[in-house]
N, C-alpha and C positions, 0 to 999 in steps of 0.2 A: 504494500500500500504506500501511496505517496500523498502528501498533503494536497488538499483541494481548497480553492479560495472560498472562505466562509460566506462571502457576499453572493456566491453563486450556488450555495447549498440548496436553495429552494427549487432549483431546476430538477432535482431528483424527485421531489414530491409534487410539483406543479401539475403533471399531466393528467388532470381530470378532463372530461370533454369540454371543448369550447362551446359556450351556449350563447343564445341571444335572449335578452329579457325585454319584453314589450311592456309598456306602461301607457296609461291613458290619463287624461285630466288637463292637458294643455290645449293649445290651438289644434293640434293633431296628435295622434298616438306616436310614441317614440320607441326606438329600439336601441339597446346598447349591447355591446359584446363583452362577455366576461369569461374568465377561465379559472377563477378561484371559487370553486363550489365544494359543497360537502353534503353527503348523505348523513343524517344524524342518527337514524336507526332504520329498522325495517318498515316502520310506519311511513306514510308519505310525508315525512318532515325533512326539509332541506335547509341549507344555509348558503349564502354567498356574501362576498365582501365587495363593497364599493363605497364611494364617498362623494362629497360635494363637487369634486372635479367632474363628475358625470351628471349631465343634465337630468337624467332620470331619477337621481337620488331624491330630489324634492318630491317628485310624484310618488315614489315609494313611501316616503315618510307621511305625506299628506293623505293619500288614498289607500295605503296599506294593502295593495294588491298588485299582481303582475301575472304575466305568462312567461314561463321558462320554455323556450323553443330550442329544440336540439337539431342543429344543422348537420349535414353530412359533408364528407371531404370534398365533394364536387362544388360545394358552396364556399370553400375556405377563403378564396380571394375576396368575395363579396363580404363575408363575415368580418374579416380583418379590416376591410375598407369601412364598414359600418362603425367599427371601433375607432377609426382614425378621423372621424368628423363628429360634430356636435349637433344634437337635435335642437339646440337653441338657434341654430343657423339654417337647418335644412330638414325637410320632411323626408326621413330616411326610407319610409315605405315607397314614396314616389321616386326618390333618387335611385334606389337600388331595385326598382320594379318588383317589389314584394307585395304579396296579396294579404291584406288583413282580413281575417275571418272572425265573425262574432263568436265570442266565447259564451259558455252556458252560465257560468257563475260569477265572472268578473267582467269589468268594463274594458280591461286591456285586451287587445286582439290576439288571436292565434295567428301564426304565420304559416300560410298554406304551403310554402315551398320547403318547410322543415319536415324532417322525418317524424318527429314527435313534438307535442306541446303539452305542458302541464299548467293548469290554472292554479294559482296560488294566492293565499292571503298571508300578509305579513303578521306574524304573531308576536315578534319581539324585534327590537332594534337596539343593538349594543353599540351605542354611538361612539364611545372611545376607541372601538376597533372597527367601526364601519360594517358590522356584521348584521345582516338581515336574516332572521329565522322565519321560515315559511312552512305553512301547512298546505298540502295539495287538496284541491277541491274536485278536480277531474283531470284525466289524462287522455290524450288522443294520439293515435298513430296512423301514419299513411302506409298501410301494408303493400300498396301497389307500387311504391317507390322502389326503383331498381337499386339505387345506391343506398346502402345502409351503414357504410363505414363511418364512424365518427372520427374527429380529429382532436388533437390535444396540443396545447401550448407548452413548450418547454420553458418559456419565460424570457428567452433571449432573441425573439423574432423568428425562431424556427418552430416547426410543428411536426407532430408524429401522427400518422394515419393508422387506424386500426388495421390489423392484419389477421392472421390465423387465430381462431378461437380455440382454446384448450379447455376441455371439460374434465372437471374433477368432482362432478355432482355426486357420484357414488360415495366418495370419501366424506363429503360435506352433508349428505342427506339428513343426518340427525340435527344439524345446525340450521338448516334452511326453513323459513316459515312455510306453512302450508300454502300450496298454490303457486309457489315461486319456481 
């Protein structure tokens, strides 16, 4: 083993899927790109981190709802470009030719072009860390979508795409919740 720069250690843990988060409440719905997400347990409870530098942060605090949309690797350039501009200056649905779909339980829109969408309510906001805790209300999937590979940020401008899936379900059977 050799020393590794401590300021880059997060690149080993970063690679959760890159997501899009849609919010409502402004002049038009907004989308932001995030890569710092966390599943909190087997219930539909999640968390992500953002802050006031993201235009959507105030909508999350005020309206306490959003949609987590899960894009696939074929959308990676669009998704990164969404994160490189501000919803304060541009309608990202129009600019990136994405289709907002009416959600069932929240005002934020689903994103049609994404593989999956999860309608969420903000249940907690840990301000000093910028962490939003979310409970899911509904989940949607586009099973007809051919591309299903997700992509993951390393944290240094590079990304990793999903590859071969390895199943160890038999070993884990006793630990998996019923129906998973």
